[in-house]
N, C-alpha and C positions, 0 to 999 in steps of 0.2 A: 709718268705719274701726273702730268699736267704742267701747270705754269712753273717756271724756274723759281727756286726759292732764293731769298736773300741770305747771304752768309756774311759774317763779319769776323775777321781775325782768325786766330788759331788757338787751340788750347794746348797742344803739345809743342815741345821744343823742336824746331826745325821742320815742322809739318806745314803743309800747304792746305788751304781751305778746299773743300770738295767742290763748292760752287761759289762764285762771287759775282754779284750784280751790283754795279755802282750806280749812284745817282737815281735810285728808285726805279731802275729799269723794270719794265713790265713786259710780259709776253703778249703776243697778238691775241691769244685766247683770253687773257685777263682784260685787255682793253676792249675786246668785243663784248665780253660779259658785262663790263661797266656800261657800255653804250646800250646794251639790251636791257639794263636794269636788273639783271639777275646775278646770282652768285655773290660770293665774297672773295675779294682778292686783296693782295698787298697793294696799297695805293696811298697817295697823299703823305707818305712818310718816307723820306730818303733812306734812312737806315734804322729800322725799328729796334734792332738789338742794341744800338748805341743809346737808346732812351733809358736803358737800365743803368742804375748806378753800380751794378756789379761788374767786376772785371775778373779775368782768369787769375787764379785757378778756381774762383768761386762763382763763375757764371756757367749755367747749365742749359743754355740755349745756343744751338748751332745755326738753325735756320728758322725763318718765319715763312710758313707756307700760305697762310691766309690771315688777313687782318681787317677787321672792321672797327676803327677806333672807338673806344669806349663801350664796345658791344661784345666782340668775340675775337679770339685769336687761336691759331693752330701753329704750334712750333714743334721742332724736333731736336733731340740731343742723342748723339751716338756715344755710347760708353766704350772708350778705347781700351781700357785696362791699364792705362798709364796714370789714372787718377790716384793721387797720393793716399787718399783714405782707404783705398782697396788693399794696400799693403797690410793694414792691421784689421781689416774687416772682410774676410778672415784669412789669415795666412794659409795659402794652399787651396783656398776655397773662396775666392773673392765674390762678394755680394754687395750691391749698392744698398747702403742703408736706407730704410724707409723714410727717415727724416730728410735725406738728400733728395729723394724722389718728390717729397712734399715741397721742399724748397724750389725745385725745378718747376713744379706746377705753379707755385706762387710767382716765380719769375716770368713765366708765360703770361699769367694774369696781369703782372706789372706792365708788360708791353701793351696789353689791351687798354689798361688804365692810362698810362703815360702818353699813349698816342692820341688821346683825346686832348685837344688844345686847352680845355679847362684845367687840366692837371699837369701841363707842361712845367718841367723844372721842379716838381714836387718829389718828395722822398716817400715811396710807399713802404710801409712796414706791416708785418703781421700783426693784426689786432686780435686774431683768434681763428680757430678752426673748429668745424663741426662735421659730424658724419664721416670721419676719416676711416677708410678701409683699405688695407693692402691685400692684394689678391694673388700676386705672382712674384717670384724671385727675379731680380734683374741682375744680369751678369755682364762681364766684358763681352763686347761684340753685339750686344742688344742695342737697337735704336728705339728710343722712346718717342712716342707721338703724344703731345700734350694739347688738349683742347679745353679752353676756358671760356665760359660765357658769363658776362657780368649780369648780375640780377638787379642790383640797386646801386645807384651812385648818388653821392651828395658832396657838398663842399669839404666834408671831413674824411671822406673815404667811400667805401662801398663793399658789397658782397659779390663774390663770384663763385661759380660752381665749376669744377673741372674734373677731368679724368685723364689718366695716362694709360697708354696701351703699348704693347710690343706685339706687332702683327695684329691679330684679332683678340689677343688676350689682355684684359684689364690688369694693370699693375697697382694703381692707386686711384682713389677718387676722394674728393673732399669738397666741402663748402668752406670758403676762406673769407675772412674779414680783412680788408685792406684799410689801414689807418694812414692818413697823409700827414707827414711832418713838414 
C-alpha cells in the first residue's frame, strides 16, 4: 500500500501495534517523493499522533499515512470490537456511533492543524460542523480511512473538510470548524 505508516501506542489491553516507526522514519519512496517535489508524505514530524491531546480510550487514530502540516492529512483507525461504547450501541449488534466517527474525523484534522508550527501546543476544539452526512454503518473489523484538507486557517482556528471511508464506501463527511484554545 505504499510508505509505512507511523503508529503510536496501543488501544487494547495487551495488544501490540500493527506497525511502529520511531523517530520519524520515512520510506525510500517517501524520501524520493520529497526530493522530486511530488506527493504528500509523513515528514518533519517525529510522531504526529502524539500531537493530539487525546489519549486512549478516546483517541481514534492508529496510523498517519500522509501528512502535509497545516494542509492535509490521511489517517486510519481499525475498529477492533473491544471499544467500550460498542457494548451498549447496540447489544448484539455493535455499530460505531456517528458522533464517534465525526470525532475521529476531527482528530485527524487536529493532526493536520497541530503539525503546523504556528499551532504547536494549542488545544483544538470543535467550534462547529456543517454539511455532515453519514452514509454507511461502521462495525467491528472495519478500518476507517480519514482524509482531511484544511480550507482556511487563522490565529484563532480554521475550517477543514473531511471524509471517512471503509474500502471505497463513504461513511461520513463533514466541514469542521476548529477553534484554538
